[in-house]
C-alpha positions, -999 to 999 in steps of 0.1 A, spaced: 166 37 231 143 10 245 139 -24 228 104 -17 217 113 17 202 144 3 185 124 -25 169 97 -2 157 123 22 142 141 -7 124 108 -20 110 99 16 99 132 17 79 124 -17 64 90 -4 55 105 27 40 128 7 17 100 -17 7 76 11 0 103 30 -20 102 0 -44 64 4 -47 67 42 -52 93 37 -79 70 12 -96 40 36 -95 62 64 -109 77 45 -138 58 13 -146 29 28 -164 53 49 -185 74 18 -193 41 2 -203 34 29 -229 69 22 -244 70 -16 -245 34 -28 -243 18 -39 -276 -12 -16 -268 -15 17 -249 -46 3 -230 -22 -22 -214 1 5 -200 -11 -1 -164 -12 -39 -167 22 -44 -151 10 -25 -120 -21 -47 -120 0 -78 -122 21 -66 -92 -11 -63 -72 -22 -97 -83 10 -111 -70 4 -92 -37 -32 -104 -35 -22 -140 -42 5 -140 -16 -14 -125 14 -28 -158 26 4 -178 20 24 -150 38 1 -153 68 5 -191 68 43 -187 66 43 -163 95 22 -187 116 43 -218 107 79 -205 104 78 -170 121 81 -135 108 118 -135 102 116 -163 77 86 -147 60 103 -112 58 136 -127 44 115 -146 18 98 -114 8 131 -95 4 146 -123 -18 115 -122 -40 119 -84 -44 155 -88 -54 145 -114 -81 116 -93 -93 138 -62 -97 165 -81 -116 138 -96 -140 122 -62 -145 155 -47 -153 163 -73 -180 127 -70 -194 131 -32 -199 166 -37 -213 152 -62 -239 118 -45 -245 100 -77 -234 66 -67 -220 56 -102 -208 89 -106 -189 83 -72 -174 49 -84 -161 66 -114 -146 90 -92 -127 61 -71 -114 45 -103 -102 75 -111 -80 76 -75 -68 40 -80 -57 49 -111 -38 76 -90 -20 51 -63 -13 27 -87 4 54 -94 31 61 -57 34 25 -52 44 31 -76 74 56 -51 90 27 -31 105 13 -62 122 47 -72 136 49 -37 151 15 -41 167 25 -73 183 56 -59 198 39 -28 213 18 -26 245 -20 -24 238 -21 13 247 7 20 221 -5 -4 194 -21 22 171 9 45 175 33 16 166 13 8 135 13 45 126 51 49 131 60 19 110 36 31 83 53 65 85 85 48 74 71 50 40 76 88 41 112 82 29 98 64 -1 82 97 -12 116 111 -19 136 79 -26 111 62 -50 102 90 -75 137 105 -71 154 73 -81 130 69 -110 141 103 -124 178 100 -116 182 65 -131 158 67 -160 185 73 -186 213 50 -173 209 24 -199 197 43 -230 181 36 -253 163 13 -228 148 41 -208 140 32 -171 160 -1 -172 183 14 -145 153 24 -125 143 -12 -119 179 -24 -114 181 -2 -83 154 -24 -67 180 -52 -61 202 -33 -37 171 -17 -20 158 -52 -11 193 -64 -1 194 -35 24 162 -49 39 178 -82 45 207 -66 64 183 -46 86 162 -76 95 191 -92 111 190 -65 139 152 -67 146 140 -87 176 109 -100 158 80 -115 179 80 -153 184 60 -176 163 34 -179 191 20 -153 214 1 -158 246 -33 -173 238 -23 -182 203 -32 -219 208 -66 -211 224 -100 -216 208 -107 -197 176 -141 -187 161 -150 -195 125 -140 -168 101 -176 -162 91 -184 -152 127 -154 -129 129 -163 -113 95 -199 -107 107 -187 -81 133 -196 -45 122 -162 -33 133 -145 -60 112 -165 -49 82 -156 -13 88 -119 -21 92 -118 -41 60 -138 -15 42 -113 11 52 -85 -9 36 -105 -19 5 -120 15 -3 -88 33 7 -65 13 -15 -90 8 -44 -99 45 -45 -63 55 -44 -54 30 -71 -81 43 -94 -65 78 -94 -29 73 -86 -21 46 -112 -30 67 -142 -18 100 -127 16 99 -146 -3 93 -179 -28 121 -171 -1 146 -162 19 139 -193 -12 138 -215 -19 174 -203 15 184 -218 36 182 -187 70 164 -185 78 131 -167 96 151 -140 63 169 -133 45 136 -130 72 124 -106 69 156 -86 31 151 -82 35 115 -71 63 125 -47 39 149 -29 12 123 -31 34 98 -12 43 125 13 6 129 19 3 91 24 30 88 50 36 122 67 2 119 86 13 86 101 34 106 126 2 118 142 -25 95 129 -20 72 159 -25 101 183 -57 112 164 -70 76 166 -63 75 204 -82 108 208 -111 106 184 -114 69 176 -105 50 144 -138 54 127 -139 92 130 -104 94 115 -115 71 87 -145 93 80 -121 122 76 -102 102 51 -133 95 31 -140 132 30 -106 139 16 -112 114 -11 -143 134 -21 -122 166 -22 -96 149 -44 -122 138 -69 -139 172 -71 -105 190 -76 -95 166 -104 -129 169 -122 -128 206 -119 -95 212 -137 -61 198 -149 -37 226 -138 -5 211 -124 -4 232 -92 -41 240 -87 -56 206 -95 -31 177 -97 -9 188 -68 -36 195 -41 -58 166 -52 -30 140 -50 -19 153 -16 -55 150 -4 -57 115 -18 -25 105 1 -37 119 34 -71 103 29 -54 70 23 -34 74 55 -65 80 76 -84 51 60 -56 25 60 -40 32 93 -74 36 109 -86 3 94 -55 -15 105 -59 -2 141 -96 -11 141 -88 -46 128 -67 -54 158 -98 -49 180 -118 -77 163 -98 -109 169 -82 -129 197 -45 -140 197 -56 -175 184 -74 -158 154 -46 -133 147 -28 -148 117 -60 -160 99 -78 -127 103 -48 -106 92 -43 -128 61 -80 -127 53 -80 -89 56 -51 -84 33 -64 -109 8 -97 -91 6 -81 -56 4 -55 -65 -23 -80 -85 -43 -99 -53 -47 -67 -34 -54 -57 -59 -81 -91 -55 -98 -89 -17 -96 -54 -18 -111 -66 -40 -139 -95 -16 -147 -80 19 -139 -60 21 -171 -89 9 -192 -112 35 -175 -87 62 -182 -81 52 -218 -118 46 -226 -136 72 -205 -110 98 -195 -96 112 -163 -129 125 -149 -144 90 -149 -116 77 -126 -123 105 -102 -161 101 -102 -156 65 -93 -133 76 -64 -161 99 -51 -186 70 -53 -163 47 -33 -157 74 -7 -194 78 -2 -199 41 1 -172 38 27 -188 67 47 -221 48 49 -204 16 62 -184 35 87 -215 53 101 -233 20 103 -204 4 123 -202 34 146 -238 31 154 -235 -7 159 -210 -4 188 -181 -23 203 -163 -54 189 -172 -90 199 -136 -100 205 -110 -88 230 -81 -69 215 -53 -93 203 
């Protein structure tokens, strides 16, 4: 196995473990919220707090990568994840909602560093293999489809009557495993060729049509998914199904998110990132239509959440690949940090509102908003396609 391949595989496994924590949170956190929150409308607040932590850490994470290197940054993220898991475990054990949100905040900090794995893979790959490296590291999250929801179900009753306390205790060894694996990854150096060269102002970089398309893919992809995925366990259980059914639906949703990553890079190489992202937006529309049309477990929830996952894969991986075409090496860290800050600010806001939309307006409203976001993304992508090539050489 070559050095480049070995590093990508190890980063993919680290990504898998990190995303398993996120999958576990999405499966159980909203249900925990209904148990210990003072009001049902706050059930999804812990997930929103996690995304606030992620959003607030994106720029500091990029700064830490630039000043101290990726290894220090990734180790810091894993340590934050261990602390967050331990705090969340104690909060569920004691029934303390505020402390639970504090644990979610630290888990969001950890997730911000996990998002940087895809950029590390891109830097270690040759330009012709960059989209494929991003795709393969993202595909590491496929393991999280089975590990995250599975662990949530298997450990939910370990500390009864504090249901789901064991679920969050498992996050500590998951993050510890990431620390061990990172010791074997040859991460890129703090500086890359051209990193000390001239850099354009951020406003000029952000004015590029392809930059706007790349960021839009991340924003609309994650916000749209969050609007539907976050309240899915509540919607499934409110329709009379069991928690195990909700976990099954989310499991297949996560499969839809990460299984396409094995071939998304090849699709991007053949058809271009924007066309792949347009296909993702179309799948979002299909998801919304299916969920508005019915609430059958296997005819509505299952196919719609799979479509949502595949749509996210096309939008997010396509947007990440497109972003690498819009900056020079000297601009790399700032642009990556700005991209994730914008994306996860939108995600945090959607997580704050998705539970309220579901509680106040119902399941159909979440899905109608998803359709509106997908159509907006389509318009931006078509405009960027017509505008042409980026203003910067690939980093």
